[in-house]
ZALO-108153 format. One record per residue (C-alpha): residue number from 1; x, y, z. Coordinates in nm, 3 decimals. Layout:
! ZALO-108153
  seq       xx       yy       zz
  NUM        X        Y        Z
...
//
This chain:
! ZALO-108153
  seq       xx       yy       zz
    1   -2.711    1.258    1.565
    2   -2.475    1.086    1.807
    3   -2.467    0.711    1.750
    4   -2.234    0.647    2.044
    5   -2.098    0.296    2.076
    6   -2.300    0.185    1.773
    7   -2.065    0.388    1.554
    8   -1.785    0.145    1.640
    9   -1.975   -0.162    1.514
   10   -1.918   -0.136    1.134
   11   -1.536   -0.120    1.141
   12   -1.510   -0.375    1.421
   13   -1.740   -0.620    1.241
   14   -1.555   -0.572    0.910
   15   -1.216   -0.638    1.069
   16   -1.339   -0.934    1.275
   17   -1.507   -1.101    0.977
   18   -1.206   -1.041    0.753
   19   -0.986   -1.227    0.999
   20   -1.245   -1.500    1.065
   21   -1.378   -1.571    0.715
   22   -1.073   -1.473    0.506
   23   -1.320   -1.313    0.266
   24   -1.256   -0.941    0.245
   25   -1.543   -0.857    0.009
   26   -1.796   -1.032    0.235
   27   -1.647   -0.864    0.542
   28   -1.651   -0.514    0.394
   29   -2.006   -0.554    0.266
   30   -2.121   -0.689    0.603
   31   -1.963   -0.397    0.789
   32   -2.122   -0.152    0.544
   33   -2.462   -0.316    0.573
   34   -2.448   -0.295    0.953
   35   -2.354    0.072    0.925
   36   -2.639    0.134    0.683
   37   -2.885   -0.041    0.916
   38   -2.774    0.187    1.200
   39   -2.810    0.499    0.987
   40   -3.151    0.390    0.858
   41   -3.294    0.306    1.197
   42   -3.285   -0.070    1.145
   43   -3.504   -0.071    0.831
   44   -3.350   -0.343    0.606
   45   -3.523   -0.231    0.284
   46   -3.415    0.131    0.322
   47   -3.065    0.033    0.435
   48   -3.000   -0.183    0.125
   49   -3.127    0.098   -0.098
   50   -2.910    0.347    0.090
   51   -2.588    0.147    0.074
   52   -2.630    0.114   -0.303
   53   -2.752    0.463   -0.391
   54   -2.584    0.673   -0.124
   55   -2.250    0.494   -0.107
   56   -2.165    0.257   -0.392
   57   -2.290    0.491   -0.665
   58   -2.145    0.799   -0.497
   59   -1.802    0.638   -0.460
   60   -1.803    0.541   -0.827
   61   -1.889    0.895   -0.937
   62   -1.609    1.048   -0.729
   63   -1.340    1.161   -0.975
   64   -1.050    1.040   -0.764
   65   -1.203    0.697   -0.705
   66   -1.301    0.661   -1.071
   67   -0.946    0.752   -1.174
   68   -0.799    0.492   -0.940
   69   -1.030    0.220   -1.073
   70   -0.948    0.304   -1.435
   71   -0.578    0.303   -1.347
   72   -0.610   -0.033   -1.171
   73   -0.789   -0.184   -1.474
   74   -0.515   -0.071   -1.714
   75   -0.248   -0.195   -1.474
   76   -0.430   -0.530   -1.461
   77   -0.413   -0.570   -1.839
   78   -0.047   -0.470   -1.847
   79    0.049   -0.701   -1.560
   80   -0.138   -0.999   -1.708
   81    0.043   -0.953   -2.037
   82    0.373   -0.944   -1.852
   83    0.284   -1.252   -1.648
   84    0.184   -1.466   -1.946
   85    0.440   -1.332   -2.193
   86    0.710   -1.549   -2.039
   87    0.924   -1.237   -2.008
   88    0.935   -1.250   -1.627
   89    1.057   -1.610   -1.635
   90    1.312   -1.521   -1.902
   91    1.423   -1.224   -1.692
   92    1.451   -1.443   -1.382
   93    1.668   -1.692   -1.569
   94    1.885   -1.421   -1.724
   95    1.959   -1.249   -1.395
   96    2.006   -1.575   -1.208
   97    2.383   -1.549   -1.251
   98    2.372   -1.209   -1.079
   99    2.071   -1.232   -0.848
  100    2.152   -1.584   -0.736
  101    2.084   -1.562   -0.364
  102    1.794   -1.484   -0.134
  103    1.971   -1.173   -0.009
  104    2.020   -1.027   -0.357
  105    1.662   -1.106   -0.460
  106    1.515   -0.935   -0.154
  107    1.740   -0.631   -0.191
  108    1.657   -0.600   -0.560
  109    1.281   -0.620   -0.490
  110    1.327   -0.360   -0.214
  111    1.521   -0.130   -0.446
  112    1.264   -0.180   -0.721
  113    0.986   -0.081   -0.482
  114    1.170    0.240   -0.396
  115    1.231    0.320   -0.764
  116    0.856    0.298   -0.833
  117    0.812    0.579   -0.582
  118    0.555    0.758   -0.794
  119    0.271    0.512   -0.731
  120    0.171    0.318   -0.422
  121   -0.058    0.122   -0.654
  122    0.211    0.056   -0.914
  123    0.466   -0.084   -0.669
  124    0.279   -0.403   -0.572
  125    0.120   -0.461   -0.913
  126    0.439   -0.402   -1.112
  127    0.724   -0.517   -0.888
  128    0.526   -0.815   -0.758
  129    0.483   -1.004   -1.088
  130    0.837   -0.911   -1.193
  131    1.004   -1.067   -0.888
  132    0.754   -1.344   -0.815
  133    0.924   -1.599   -1.047
  134    1.265   -1.514   -0.898
  135    1.136   -1.553   -0.542
  136    0.973   -1.885   -0.635
  137    1.295   -2.014   -0.788
  138    1.505   -1.914   -0.488
  139    1.238   -2.052   -0.250
  140    1.157   -1.723   -0.083
  141    0.798   -1.709    0.043
  142    0.542   -1.501   -0.135
  143    0.448   -1.367    0.207
  144    0.798   -1.215    0.220
  145    0.746   -1.060   -0.124
  146    0.407   -0.919   -0.019
  147    0.568   -0.763    0.291
  148    0.841   -0.603    0.079
  149    0.580   -0.468   -0.163
  150    0.363   -0.331    0.118
  151    0.661   -0.169    0.291
  152    0.785    0.007   -0.023
  153    0.450    0.133   -0.151
  154    0.274    0.382    0.078
  155    0.575    0.432    0.314
  156    0.785    0.550    0.018
  157    0.502    0.749   -0.143
  158    0.437    0.924    0.189
  159    0.787    1.075    0.181
  160    0.768    1.231   -0.167
  161    0.613    1.580   -0.195
  162    0.562    1.597   -0.572
  163    0.336    1.296   -0.628
  164   -0.032    1.237   -0.552
  165    0.031    1.153   -0.187
  166    0.231    1.467   -0.123
  167   -0.018    1.689   -0.305
  168   -0.305    1.543   -0.104
  169   -0.127    1.573    0.232
  170   -0.011    1.929    0.167
  171   -0.365    2.022    0.068
  172   -0.490    1.902    0.407
  173   -0.211    2.089    0.585
  174   -0.276    2.413    0.399
  175   -0.649    2.391    0.468
  176   -0.584    2.381    0.843
  177   -0.328    2.662    0.822
  178   -0.590    2.880    0.653
  179   -0.848    2.791    0.918
  180   -0.602    2.890    1.190
  181   -0.489    3.203    1.010
  182   -0.120    3.108    1.021
  183    0.125    3.185    0.740
  184    0.332    2.865    0.759
  185    0.412    2.691    0.429
  186    0.249    2.355    0.363
  187    0.547    2.250    0.144
  188    0.806    2.345    0.407
  189    0.604    2.172    0.678
  190    0.587    1.855    0.468
  191    0.966    1.857    0.419
  192    1.027    1.930    0.788
  193    0.803    1.635    0.880
  194    1.013    1.382    0.685
  195    1.271    1.321    0.965
  196    0.979    1.262    1.203
  197    0.799    1.014    0.977
  198    0.930    0.736    1.194
  199    0.704    0.452    1.085
  200    0.764    0.507    0.712
  201    1.141    0.522    0.764
  202    1.145    0.211    0.986
  203    0.926    0.015    0.745
  204    1.163    0.090    0.458
  205    1.481    0.024    0.658
  206    1.354   -0.299    0.811
  207    1.364   -0.486    0.479
  208    1.742   -0.468    0.418
  209    1.806   -0.524    0.790
  210    1.604   -0.846    0.792
  211    1.747   -0.957    0.456
  212    2.111   -0.894    0.551
  213    2.088   -1.047    0.897
  214    1.857   -1.332    0.788
  215    1.663   -1.286    1.111
  216    1.307   -1.365    1.009
  217    1.079   -1.438    1.303
  218    0.725   -1.527    1.407
  219    0.482   -1.613    1.124
  220    0.724   -1.494    0.854
  221    0.984   -1.742    0.971
  222    0.729   -2.022    0.947
  223    0.636   -1.911    0.596
  224    1.002   -1.913    0.492
  225    1.054   -2.260    0.640
  226    0.746   -2.390    0.461
  227    0.854   -2.243    0.128
  228    1.203   -2.393    0.161
  229    1.045   -2.741    0.146
  230    0.844   -2.671   -0.169
  231    0.975   -2.770   -0.514
  232    1.086   -2.508   -0.765
  233    0.811   -2.449   -1.027
  234    0.886   -2.652   -1.340
  235    0.887   -2.351   -1.573
  236    1.175   -2.196   -1.375
  237    1.409   -2.495   -1.400
  238    1.693   -2.504   -1.652
  239    1.578   -2.831   -1.814
  240    1.219   -2.718   -1.864
  241    1.104   -2.719   -2.226
  242    0.808   -2.514   -2.344
  243    0.570   -2.663   -2.597
  244    0.584   -2.526   -2.952
  245    0.266   -2.515   -3.162
  246    0.245   -2.582   -3.535
  247    0.307   -2.214   -3.618
  248    0.617   -2.189   -3.402
  249    0.458   -1.994   -3.115
  250    0.608   -2.081   -2.776
  251    0.675   -1.922   -2.436
  252    1.032   -2.039   -2.487
  253    1.073   -1.757   -2.740
  254    1.030   -1.495   -2.470
  255    1.317   -1.253   -2.404
  256    1.417   -1.058   -2.091
  257    1.382   -0.737   -2.294
  258    1.006   -0.800   -2.286
  259    1.014   -0.701   -1.918
  260    1.259   -0.413   -1.943
  261    1.130   -0.214   -2.242
  262    0.762   -0.194   -2.134
  263    0.868   -0.064   -1.792
  264    1.092    0.193   -1.960
  265    0.793    0.293   -2.171
  266    0.583    0.347   -1.857
  267    0.852    0.573   -1.707
  268    0.915    0.759   -2.034
  269    0.547    0.830   -2.086
  270    0.515    0.955   -1.732
  271    0.805    1.197   -1.768
  272    0.710    1.315   -2.116
  273    0.360    1.400   -1.995
  274    0.456    1.563   -1.667
  275    0.798    1.720   -1.723
  276    0.645    2.035   -1.880
  277    0.474    2.087   -1.543
  278    0.807    2.061   -1.362
  279    0.799    1.692   -1.268
  280    0.976    1.557   -1.066
  281    1.077    1.884   -0.898
  282    0.740    2.055   -0.881
  283    0.403    1.957   -0.740
  284    0.182    1.773   -0.988
  285   -0.196    1.755   -0.967
  286   -0.326    1.413   -0.869
  287   -0.557    1.388   -1.172
  288   -0.279    1.479   -1.415
  289   -0.056    1.222   -1.253
  290   -0.314    0.942   -1.276
  291   -0.383    1.025   -1.642
  292   -0.012    1.014   -1.726
  293    0.037    0.689   -1.536
  294   -0.265    0.526   -1.700
  295   -0.136    0.634   -2.041
  296    0.205    0.489   -1.951
  297    0.060    0.150   -1.864
  298   -0.148    0.150   -2.183
  299    0.148    0.232   -2.409
  300    0.364   -0.016   -2.217
  301    0.099   -0.281   -2.288
  302    0.092   -0.187   -2.659
  303    0.470   -0.228   -2.679
  304    0.461   -0.558   -2.491
  305    0.175   -0.675   -2.714
  306    0.389   -0.607   -3.022
  307    0.688   -0.792   -2.876
  308    0.480   -1.096   -2.773
  309    0.354   -1.128   -3.128
  310    0.684   -1.027   -3.287
  311    0.891   -1.282   -3.095
  312    0.625   -1.545   -3.174
  313    0.542   -1.609   -2.813
  314    0.166   -1.594   -2.877
  315   -0.057   -1.495   -3.166
  316   -0.257   -1.172   -3.184
  317   -0.588   -1.326   -3.076
  318   -0.443   -1.502   -2.771
  319   -0.244   -1.194   -2.670
  320   -0.549   -0.969   -2.686
  321   -0.750   -1.224   -2.485
  322   -0.480   -1.219   -2.217
  323   -0.494   -0.840   -2.197
  324   -0.871   -0.834   -2.160
  325   -0.857   -1.116   -1.907
  326   -0.610   -0.913   -1.704
  327   -0.850   -0.620   -1.701
  328   -1.134   -0.847   -1.593
  329   -0.910   -0.999   -1.327
  330   -0.903   -0.667   -1.143
  331   -1.277   -0.686   -1.080
  332   -1.229   -0.821   -0.728
  333   -0.978   -0.547   -0.651
  334   -1.213   -0.279   -0.787
  335   -1.507   -0.418   -0.586
  336   -1.294   -0.433   -0.275
  337   -1.183   -0.072   -0.321
  338   -1.540    0.049   -0.372
  339   -1.656   -0.135   -0.061
  340   -1.362    0.000    0.141
  341   -1.429    0.357    0.030
  342   -1.801    0.316    0.104
  343   -1.732    0.182    0.450
  344   -1.495    0.471    0.517
  345   -1.760    0.724    0.412
  346   -2.020    0.549    0.626
  347   -1.791    0.550    0.929
  348   -1.743    0.922    0.880
  349   -2.120    0.979    0.867
  350   -2.170    0.769    1.179
  351   -1.922    0.994    1.357
  352   -1.698    0.709    1.470
  353   -1.391    0.930    1.498
  354   -1.591    1.212    1.661
  355   -1.722    0.970    1.922
  356   -1.369    0.862    2.009
  357   -1.246    1.222    2.018
  358   -1.528    1.331    2.247
  359   -1.449    1.042    2.480
  360   -1.089    1.159    2.505
  361   -1.156    1.530    2.544
  362   -1.216    1.494    2.916
  363   -0.863    1.361    2.960
  364   -0.600    1.626    3.013
  365   -0.289    1.562    2.807
  366    0.038    1.746    2.846
  367    0.189    1.887    2.530
  368    0.466    1.628    2.544
  369    0.214    1.343    2.512
  370    0.012    1.486    2.225
  371    0.226    1.357    1.931
  372    0.222    1.005    2.074
  373   -0.153    1.028    2.133
  374   -0.210    1.148    1.775
  375   -0.004    0.857    1.648
  376   -0.203    0.599    1.847
  377   -0.540    0.747    1.760
  378   -0.446    0.773    1.393
  379   -0.337    0.409    1.396
  380   -0.673    0.304    1.541
  381   -0.871    0.501    1.284
  382   -0.659    0.367    0.998
  383   -0.683    0.008    1.122
  384   -1.060    0.038    1.159
  385   -1.124    0.204    0.823
  386   -0.845    0.043    0.619
  387   -0.766    0.383    0.472
  388   -0.456    0.587    0.545
  389   -0.583    0.874    0.324
  390   -0.913    0.875    0.511
  391   -0.719    0.881    0.837
  392   -0.515    1.179    0.721
  393   -0.838    1.365    0.640
  394   -0.984    1.283    0.983
  395   -0.671    1.352    1.186
  396   -0.522    1.667    1.030
  397   -0.810    1.888    1.153
  398   -0.740    1.753    1.502
  399   -0.359    1.739    1.501
  400   -0.269    2.079    1.356
  401   -0.497    2.282    1.588
  402   -0.359    2.083    1.882
  403   -0.006    2.161    1.768
  404   -0.102    2.528    1.737
  405   -0.265    2.539    2.083
  406    0.013    2.357    2.268
  407    0.301    2.525    2.075
  408    0.423    2.195    1.930
  409    0.611    2.213    1.597
  410    0.358    2.150    1.321
  411    0.593    1.904    1.150
  412    0.591    1.668    1.450
  413    0.212    1.643    1.470
  414    0.181    1.612    1.091
  415    0.435    1.329    1.098
  416    0.244    1.164    1.384
  417   -0.071    1.164    1.170
  418    0.114    1.016    0.871
  419    0.296    0.752    1.076
  420   -0.020    0.652    1.261
  421   -0.210    0.623    0.934
  422    0.059    0.402    0.781
  423    0.090    0.183    1.091
  424   -0.283    0.111    1.112
  425   -0.296    0.063    0.735
  426   -0.022   -0.202    0.751
  427   -0.205   -0.392    1.026
  428   -0.549   -0.380    0.866
  429   -0.681   -0.664    0.648
  430   -0.922   -0.421    0.479
  431   -0.655   -0.174    0.362
  432   -0.634   -0.116   -0.013
  433   -0.252   -0.127   -0.017
  434   -0.256   -0.448    0.191
  435   -0.500   -0.599   -0.059
  436   -0.297   -0.486   -0.360
  437    0.030   -0.613   -0.209
  438   -0.115   -0.960   -0.158
  439   -0.253   -0.940   -0.513
  440    0.085   -0.846   -0.661
  441    0.261   -1.129   -0.479
  442   -0.026   -1.373   -0.543
  443   -0.029   -1.439   -0.171
  444   -0.332   -1.511    0.047
  445   -0.445   -1.183    0.202
  446   -0.486   -1.314    0.557
  447   -0.148   -1.489    0.540
  448    0.006   -1.160    0.429
  449   -0.151   -0.978    0.724
  450   -0.044   -1.250    0.970
  451    0.318   -1.251    0.854
  452    0.349   -0.873    0.827
  453    0.177   -0.793    1.158
  454    0.469   -0.880    1.394
  455    0.705   -0.661    1.190
  456    0.450   -0.378    1.178
  457    0.394   -0.399    1.554
  458    0.765   -0.366    1.625
  459    0.788   -0.058    1.403
  460    0.469    0.078    1.560
  461    0.598    0.042    1.917
  462    0.927    0.207    1.824
  463    0.739    0.487    1.648
  464    0.525    0.547    1.955
  465    0.838    0.576    2.170
  466    0.997    0.810    1.915
  467    0.696    1.043    1.926
  468    0.715    1.050    2.304
  469    1.075    1.166    2.267
  470    0.980    1.414    1.992
  471    0.708    1.561    2.214
  472    0.959    1.616    2.494
  473    1.261    1.731    2.294
  474    1.106    1.879    1.979
  475    1.382    1.710    1.778
  476    1.423    1.400    1.560
  477    1.661    1.232    1.804
  478    1.383    0.982    1.876
  479    1.391    0.873    1.512
  480    1.762    0.795    1.533
  481    1.706    0.606    1.859
  482    1.422    0.407    1.696
  483    1.647    0.306    1.405
  484    1.918    0.193    1.646
  485    1.663    0.000    1.851
  486    1.527   -0.167    1.536
  487    1.876   -0.289    1.447
  488    1.918   -0.439    1.794
  489    1.577   -0.608    1.777
  490    1.647   -0.757    1.435
  491    1.978   -0.898    1.553
  492    1.797   -1.095    1.823
  493    1.480   -1.141    1.620
  494    1.527   -1.512    1.570
  495    1.442   -1.556    1.937
  496    1.102   -1.392    1.896
  497    0.792   -1.590    1.822
  498    0.950   -1.935    1.792
  499    0.637   -2.091    1.932
//
């Protein structure tokens, strides 16, 4: 059944309400309920039953989704332990003599986000709490931290072939190659697409450019100016004294090693589990990877638990309560993810993307314009659904056949899909990585979107221009031109958005 313009209502309502109400859960549920009403012919009783039974329950029983939720819960317990262990504050104080400027703090957070390349979920929820005390002490806005986390999570993961992202993307590519009967390699195509992944490269490069030139602008500049006027949290000052209870337990007993060793444990567990399968040089199944990562966070939490008790920071009962509270604290994130996945599935059933595609089929595009068109369309789908992975699944069956028909290098159209998905994802208030980045930085979600949006738009415009060039030349010269243009824009960025 063709729902026509009605198919556009659920994503549009979800996005509009998210911006208006600043309540993502309410917005996602409202968009899903509207979609369910459309699918059920306007019957409210049947639509409520459908959204629960046909979407919420189905999303929870999906193995990938269930694995992500379990992983998020274990990460929540680990992160809460790290937050309340005092280790992050001790780490911030210990590195203050080295990371004693805004530039160094931003570059270190950027580098940390790149190092945690193996998980777009782990980057915001691990790097965020680690650097949040340091950013607070140096009076760098949490909006800036959220932007750094968001720009080093999925953009980095999208460039690595041997993690879950790469496995998923190559699976989509190979499926289309088989449908077309071509013998091209999905792995080679993925590698060839990296120089054309303009948005991911620009998003990663923009952080050190902004940090080194100190050219914040628009809403981010206002956030930085506001943060500069706020006092440093008391627990991060040199003269702060932690209370000591009658048994000698105190946050003042915390050591920087309480941050370092648990993270090492996470990495070690990951490599011990996956190295027999060739990690990091061979492709690893997504389920195996999530199991190894979940195990790493669990063992990291066990080690941190032992150090919290051993250093007499907190007793066993309080430490266990913190861990459980951290798990419970991820309830909102889990609910948001379930609602986002459900809305994405509903949009697919409504044929939202098909409706848009059919509307564009009558327009004759030259081969040179197709990569740019794929990028724009992918950005719209990703922004509307809040899912870059869902966008990849929708767009690959369109992009690769178009590349085949118009004799465009597969790598360019694949990169256009990936860049468009990332661009829309960065602009969308209902994106899971956007939500997790604001969670990791403990920054208001809407404020994160508002401050990141101008930066994302600049990278998006440059990416669009680069794909126009790629469509004409078939080379990555457009990527180099986009990087050069970004540098020029950043140098004059303080003139943008002063109002």
